[in-house]
Structure formats: structure tokens, C-alpha cells
C-alpha positions in Angstrom: -46.7 -25.7 22.9 -45.4 -24.2 26.1 -44.0 -21.2 27.6 -41.0 -20.9 29.9 -41.9 -19.6 33.3 -40.0 -16.1 32.6 -42.2 -15.8 29.4 -45.3 -16.3 31.3 -44.3 -13.9 34.2 -43.4 -11.2 31.3 -46.9 -11.8 29.7 -48.5 -11.3 32.9 -46.7 -8.2 33.9 -47.6 -6.6 30.4 -51.2 -7.5 30.8 -51.3 -6.2 34.1 -49.7 -3.1 33.1 -52.4 -2.7 30.1 -55.1 -3.4 32.4 -53.7 -0.7 35.0 -53.4 1.8 32.3 -56.8 1.3 30.6 -58.5 1.5 34.0 -56.7 4.6 35.1 -57.4 6.2 31.7 -61.2 5.6 32.2 -61.2 6.5 35.8 -62.1 3.1 37.3 -59.3 2.6 39.6 -58.5 5.0 42.6 -55.6 6.1 44.4 -54.7 2.6 45.6 -52.7 2.0 42.6 -50.9 5.5 42.9 -52.2 6.6 39.5 -51.3 9.9 37.9 -53.9 11.6 40.2 -51.7 10.7 43.3 -48.4 11.1 41.8 -48.9 14.5 40.1 -51.1 16.6 42.4 -49.0 19.7 41.9 -46.6 21.3 39.5 -43.4 22.3 41.3 -41.3 25.2 40.2 -37.6 25.5 39.8 -35.4 28.2 38.6 -32.5 28.1 36.2 -29.7 30.5 35.2 -29.6 29.5 31.4 -30.0 32.4 29.1 -28.9 33.5 25.7 -27.8 30.6 23.4 -27.1 26.9 24.4 -27.7 23.5 23.2 -29.7 20.8 24.9 -29.3 17.0 24.4 -32.8 15.3 24.2 -32.9 11.7 25.3 -35.8 9.3 25.4 -36.2 5.5 26.6 -32.8 4.9 28.0 -34.1 1.8 29.6 -31.3 1.3 32.2 -31.0 -2.2 33.3 -28.6 -4.9 34.2 -28.1 -5.4 30.5 -28.0 -1.7 29.7 -25.9 0.0 32.2 -24.8 2.8 30.1 -26.0 4.3 26.9 -24.4 3.0 23.6 -20.7 4.2 23.2 -21.5 6.1 20.2 -23.4 8.5 22.4 -20.2 9.3 24.8 -17.9 9.5 21.4 -20.4 12.0 19.9 -20.3 14.1 23.1 -16.4 14.1 23.2 -16.2 15.1 19.7 -18.3 18.3 20.1 -16.2 21.6 20.2 -16.0 23.0 23.8 -17.7 26.1 22.9 -20.9 24.0 21.5 -20.7 21.6 24.4 -24.4 21.0 25.7 -25.8 22.7 28.9 -28.8 20.6 29.3 -29.7 17.1 28.9 -33.6 16.3 29.0 -34.6 12.5 29.4 -38.2 12.0 28.3 -39.3 8.9 30.4 -38.8 5.0 30.4 -35.5 6.0 32.3 -35.5 2.4 33.9 -36.5 -0.7 31.9 -38.2 -2.4 34.8 -38.6 0.5 37.5 -36.2 -1.0 39.9 -34.1 0.7 42.6 -30.8 -0.6 41.0 -31.7 0.6 37.6 -32.2 4.2 38.9 -28.8 3.8 40.5 -27.3 3.3 37.1 -29.4 6.4 35.8 -27.9 8.6 38.6 -24.6 7.5 37.8 -25.4 8.7 34.0 -26.5 11.9 35.8 -23.3 12.7 37.6 -21.3 11.8 34.6 -23.4 14.5 32.7 -23.0 16.9 35.3 -19.2 16.3 35.1 -19.4 17.2 31.6 -21.1 20.5 32.4 -24.8 19.5 31.7 -27.6 19.7 34.1 -30.1 16.7 33.7 -34.1 16.8 34.1 -36.1 13.7 33.5 -39.7 12.5 33.5 -41.6 9.4 34.2 -42.4 6.9 31.4 -44.7 3.8 31.5 -41.8 1.4 32.3 -40.9 3.5 35.4 -44.6 3.3 36.6 -45.9 -0.2 35.6 -43.0 -2.7 35.1 -42.1 -3.2 38.7 -45.5 -2.8 40.1 -44.5 0.1 42.2 -46.4 2.6 40.0 -43.5 5.2 40.1 -42.7 5.3 43.7 -39.1 3.9 43.1 -38.6 6.7 40.4 -40.1 9.5 42.7 -37.7 8.5 45.7 -34.6 8.2 43.6 -34.6 10.6 40.6 -34.3 14.4 41.3 -36.1 16.6 41.6 -38.3 13.8 43.2 -41.3 15.2 41.4 -43.8 13.9 38.8 -44.6 17.2 37.4 -42.6 20.4 37.5 -41.2 23.3 35.5 -37.8 24.7 35.0 -37.9 28.4 34.2 -35.2 30.7 32.9 -35.4 34.5 32.7 -37.1 34.0 29.0 -38.0 30.4 28.6 -39.9 27.7 30.6 -39.7 24.0 30.4 -42.8 22.0 31.7 -42.3 18.2 32.6 -45.4 16.3 32.7 -46.4 13.1 34.0 -48.1 11.0 31.1 -46.9 7.6 32.1 -50.7 6.4 32.3 -51.4 7.7 29.0 -53.4 10.6 30.5 -52.6 13.7 32.4 -55.4 13.5 35.0 -57.5 16.4 36.5 -55.2 17.3 39.3 -52.3 17.6 37.0 -54.2 19.5 34.3 -55.4 22.0 36.8 -51.9 22.7 38.0 -50.6 22.9 34.5 -53.5 25.2 33.4 -53.1 27.8 36.2 -49.3 28.0 36.0 -49.0 28.1 32.0 -51.7 30.8 31.9 -49.8 32.8 34.5 -46.3 32.3 32.6 -45.6 34.7 29.8 -42.5 32.9 28.7 -42.3 30.6 25.5 -42.6 27.2 26.6 -41.4 23.7 25.9 -43.5 20.7 27.0 -41.6 17.5 28.0 -43.8 14.4 27.8 -43.2 10.5 27.6 -46.4 9.8 25.7 -47.0 11.7 22.4 -50.3 13.7 21.9 -50.7 12.3 18.6 -48.9 9.5 16.7 -48.8 8.1 13.1 -49.8 4.6 14.2 -52.2 3.1 16.8 -53.8 4.6 19.8 -51.5 2.5 21.8 -48.6 5.2 21.3 -50.5 8.3 22.2 -52.7 9.7 25.0 -55.9 7.8 25.5 -58.4 10.5 26.3 -59.5 12.4 23.3 -61.3 15.1 25.4 -58.2 15.7 27.4 -55.9 15.8 24.4 -58.3 18.5 23.0 -57.9 20.5 26.0 -54.2 20.3 26.2 -54.0 21.3 22.5 -56.0 24.3 23.2 -54.1 25.4 26.3 -50.6 24.9 24.5 -51.9 26.8 21.3 -53.3 29.7 23.4 -50.3 29.9 25.9 -47.2 30.3 23.8 -46.0 26.7 23.8 -43.4 26.4 21.1 -42.5 22.6 21.2 -43.7 19.3 22.7 -41.1 16.8 23.0 -41.8 13.2 23.7 -41.0 9.6 23.2 -42.4 6.2 24.0 -42.7 5.1 20.3 -39.0 4.4 19.8 -39.2 6.2 16.4 -38.5 9.6 15.3 -41.4 11.6 13.9 -42.4 15.4 13.8 -45.7 17.2 13.3 -46.8 20.6 12.8 -49.6 21.2 15.4 -50.3 24.8 14.3 -48.8 27.0 16.7 -46.1 24.5 17.9 -44.3 21.4 16.8 -44.6 18.0 18.4 -41.4 16.0 18.1 -41.2 12.3 18.8 -37.6 11.5 19.9 -36.3 8.0 19.1 -35.0 5.3 21.6 -31.7 6.4 23.2 -30.8 2.7 24.2 -30.3 1.9 20.5 -28.2 4.9 19.6 -30.7 7.8 19.0 -31.2 11.0 20.3 -31.6 14.7 19.6 -30.0 18.0 20.0 -32.0 21.1 20.6 -30.2 24.6 19.8 -32.0 27.4 21.9 -31.6 31.1 21.3 -33.5 32.5 24.2 -33.0 36.2 23.2 -34.5 35.7 19.8 -36.9 33.2 20.9 -35.8 30.5 18.4 -35.3 26.8 18.7 -33.8 24.3 16.1 -34.1 20.4 16.6 -31.8 18.0 14.9 -32.4 14.3 15.0 -29.1 12.2 15.4 -29.0 8.5 14.9 -26.1 6.3 15.2 -28.0 3.2 14.2 -26.4 1.1 11.4 
């Protein structure tokens, strides 16, 4: 029995990624690997003029690559069929934007961003594990290519705040947690958290945040500070859970024809998520 070279190379890449993730989660490795403690040292703030009622497209795991240059055509067909008065105003991408974290893949993503802007949508994204570990650059390619060039940031409207967090290492890390804690506590708006990795998942520990103490701290922080939704991906499957004061929604893989649409009524403080699947 033998493996072709590319198969061996892929196995080594995956093993290295798993090792890096595990070590980072346990705090064994330091900034030499550009871990989340190095990427997410602050939470930048941006203002947006969205208000009242609007819709948001939610994508996860787009996996742009040489073989995945665009999302499935069903996505664009679906967009084209939406009545003009209901066209989405925001598009949020929940990580694993690039399949291998390569500069050319982010060029494909940025072309997607420009197309969505041409359709009247602003686009915001976050890091996923493929963006961090697959190329061995630990997120540097992403941060240099993808606006707003930040691992952790918030986008605030007059009545709602979106928080984009870096969970690509399967942890948040102390620096990012401290930045989030201070901002979230000082922000009276209802909040939506965007993450690649779920807080909890229905399967193995490999599809959720690894540090149980950190998960408990995040759950407490979100519960006490008017977080209304926690949107994430990573699993490539759709799930939703009642977390008490907020819902966790795991969005399925966009690269295979799945996405969600979030209807927001900021004035009433109401949100409605609908899962959309074009898979046969």
C-alpha cells in the first residue's frame, strides 16, 4: 500500500494544522506562530448607517480556490430573483473564506466582494481555520488582503452591533477576550456575534471551541450583555440551539449551495433567520 506525494503532503499539512491548533489552545506555543494572541490584540470599531429593517445574507465556508472560483450558480440565481425592495444590504462571511489561505484565493474572494457591492451589499468577513493553517502563514495573507484588515472588530449601527471574532485557533485567547469584554460591557446595543467555530456543536469536540473555561466565560459575557445571536460555521452542517438569552446558529457550507438570510428590524429589536439550501 502506498500514497501519492500529494496525499502525503496533504496528510502532513493536516497533522501540522492539528498540532498547531492543539498547542495554541493549550498555550504551549508563543507568538512565533502568529497565534490568535498575536492576530487579535484589539477589537477595532467601525460605524455603519444601516437602520430600521433590512436583510442580511449569511455565508460560511466559501472555500475559494482554483477549483472554486465562484459560489454555486444557484446562489447568484437566488439573488437575482429577490424583489428589488427586499434585496439584501449586508453579506457576512463566517470564515474559511479561502480553501488554502493563498493570495490568489483572496483575489477571488475580493472579486466576489466587489460583485456583491455592485449588487448593493456591503461585505464583512472573519478568519477560519483554513485561512490560518492551510498555507502555514497563520492568517497573514488574510489580514493583508481582506478588508477591514482586522482579526477582531465590530460594526455598529445606531441600534445594533455586530462583533466579528477570531476563533480560527479554536480559542479566543486572553487578549481578544479582554478587548471584547470591555467593549461589549460598554455597548448597550443588542448584539450579534460572528464566529467561525461554534461555542457548542452536536458532534465531537473538534467542531467547537476547545477551552471549556473560556467557553463558559464567553457564555456568561454574552448572556449578561444583550447578545441576541451567535452565528458560526465550520461544521458544514446547519444546526441551531437555544442558549437561553440568545441563539447559536451554525450555518452550512456555502461552497456546496447553502446559506442563510437574516431579517433584521432594528427599531423593534427583532431578528429572523432562515436557512436556505440548494443541495439536491
